Every structure is written in structure tokens, then in C-alpha cells.
C-alpha positions in Angstrom: 35.2 33.2 68.4 38.5 35.1 68.0 38.5 36.2 71.6 37.7 32.6 72.9 40.6 31.5 70.9 42.9 34.1 72.3 41.7 33.1 75.8 42.4 29.5 75.1 45.9 30.3 73.9 46.5 32.4 77.0 45.5 29.5 79.3 47.7 27.1 77.4 50.6 29.4 77.7 50.3 30.2 81.4 48.7 27.1 82.8 50.6 24.6 80.5 53.8 26.4 80.2 53.8 27.1 76.5 55.4 30.5 76.0 54.7 30.6 72.2 50.9 30.4 73.1 51.2 33.5 75.4 52.9 35.4 72.6 50.2 34.3 70.1 47.6 35.4 72.6 49.2 38.7 73.0 49.5 39.1 69.1 45.8 38.4 68.7 44.9 40.9 71.5 46.9 43.6 69.8 45.4 42.9 66.5 41.8 42.8 67.8 42.4 46.0 69.5 43.7 47.7 66.4 40.7 46.4 64.3 38.1 47.7 66.9 39.7 51.1 67.0 38.9 51.6 63.3 35.3 52.4 62.7 35.6 51.1 59.1 36.5 47.6 60.2 34.4 47.1 63.3 30.8 45.8 62.9 27.6 47.8 63.3 26.8 46.3 66.7 29.9 48.1 68.1 29.2 51.3 66.3 31.1 50.6 63.2 30.5 50.5 59.4 32.3 47.3 58.6 31.3 43.7 58.3 32.4 40.4 60.0 34.6 39.9 57.1 36.2 43.4 57.2 36.7 42.9 61.0 38.3 39.5 60.5 40.5 40.6 57.6 41.8 43.5 59.7 42.6 41.2 62.6 44.4 38.7 60.3 46.4 41.5 58.5 47.6 43.1 61.9 48.6 39.6 63.1 50.7 39.2 59.8 
């Protein structure tokens, strides 16, 4: 769901000319990448030890 939202924001930014949406998509991408890099926050299906809540919390914290 988070990645789908990021893609929507990216589309809005590029196709609809909304620069703030492009930056929001970039911020979400950086935050998701950081969360996935930590085995404690990523979920078991992607070889982590975290939960969906820990993954969401890490992404939200990275976005600020």
C-alpha cells in the first residue's frame, strides 16, 4: 500500500506537474529503502524479524 501511494504521488508530480508530489514520493522511497535495510523492521516475508507495524513505524519515522 505504501509503495502504491508513492507511485501515485510520483505520477501526480510528473504527469500533473505537482512538484511537491514528486518530493513526497522521493521522501517515501528513501524512507522505505531505509526501513527495508534494517532486518529488525522488515517483515518475515522479506527475511526480517519485524512486523507490519514495525515496518510502518520505521517508514513514518524516516519521513519525519
